[in-house]
C-alpha positions in Angstrom: -5.3 -16.5 5.3 -3.8 -14.1 2.8 -3.5 -15.0 -0.8 -0.1 -15.2 -2.6 -1.0 -12.1 -4.6 -1.8 -10.1 -1.5 1.6 -10.9 0.0 3.4 -9.9 -3.2 1.3 -6.7 -3.3 2.4 -5.8 0.2 6.0 -6.6 -0.6 5.8 -4.3 -3.6 4.3 -1.5 -1.5 7.0 -1.9 1.1 9.7 -1.8 -1.6 8.1 1.4 -3.1 7.8 3.0 0.3 11.4 2.2 1.2 12.6 3.7 -2.1 10.5 6.8 -1.7 11.8 7.2 1.9 15.4 6.9 0.5 14.7 9.5 -2.2 13.1 11.9 0.3 16.1 11.6 2.7 18.5 12.2 -0.2 16.6 15.3 -1.4 16.3 16.7 2.1 20.1 16.2 2.7 20.7 18.0 -0.7 18.5 20.9 0.4 20.3 21.2 3.8 23.6 21.2 2.0 22.4 24.1 0.0 21.3 26.2 3.0 17.6 25.5 3.1 15.9 25.2 6.5 13.3 22.8 8.0 10.9 25.7 8.2 11.2 26.2 4.4 10.5 22.5 3.9 7.5 22.5 6.1 6.1 25.7 4.3 6.5 23.9 0.9 4.9 20.7 2.2 1.9 22.8 3.4 1.8 24.7 0.1 1.6 21.4 -1.9 -0.8 19.9 0.6 -3.2 22.9 0.1 -3.0 22.7 -3.7 -6.0 20.4 -3.7 -7.9 22.7 -1.4 -7.4 20.8 1.9 -4.7 20.7 4.5 -5.0 17.0 5.3 -1.4 15.7 4.8 -2.5 14.1 1.5 -1.9 15.2 -2.0 -4.7 14.3 -4.3 -3.7 14.5 -7.9 -6.6 15.5 -10.1 -6.7 15.1 -13.9 -9.4 16.1 -16.4 -11.3 13.4 -18.2 -10.8 14.0 -21.9 -14.3 12.8 -22.7 -16.5 14.6 -20.1 -14.1 17.1 -18.5 -14.7 15.8 -14.9 -11.9 16.1 -12.5 -10.9 12.5 -11.5 -8.2 10.9 -9.3 -8.0 7.5 -10.9 -7.2 6.0 -14.3 -10.9 5.6 -15.2 -13.5 8.4 -15.0 -16.1 7.5 -12.5 -18.6 9.6 -14.3 -18.4 8.4 -17.9 -16.1 5.3 -17.7 -13.4 6.7 -20.0 -9.9 5.4 -19.5 -7.6 8.3 -18.5 -4.4 7.9 -20.5 -2.2 10.5 -18.9 -2.8 10.3 -15.2 -0.1 13.0 -14.6 -1.7 15.7 -16.7 -3.0 18.4 -14.4 -6.5 19.6 -14.4 
């Protein structure tokens, strides 16, 4: 049986996914209205996908740990344990 927190967490994820889907559809319609093509969109998706070195339909956002300089993907460095304050600062 799922705990109450797990259900709330799933509801939050569904809400976030629904909102991101809405934003994506709005941006895509805006691009179409301004003459962009699906081929251009797919090229840009692949370009962003490859920015982490792998074409895997995932975008891993790496940040540099301020303490040891390691490239990490979470808010805590797995190498030295330092809390990463700005998880959106690029490596």
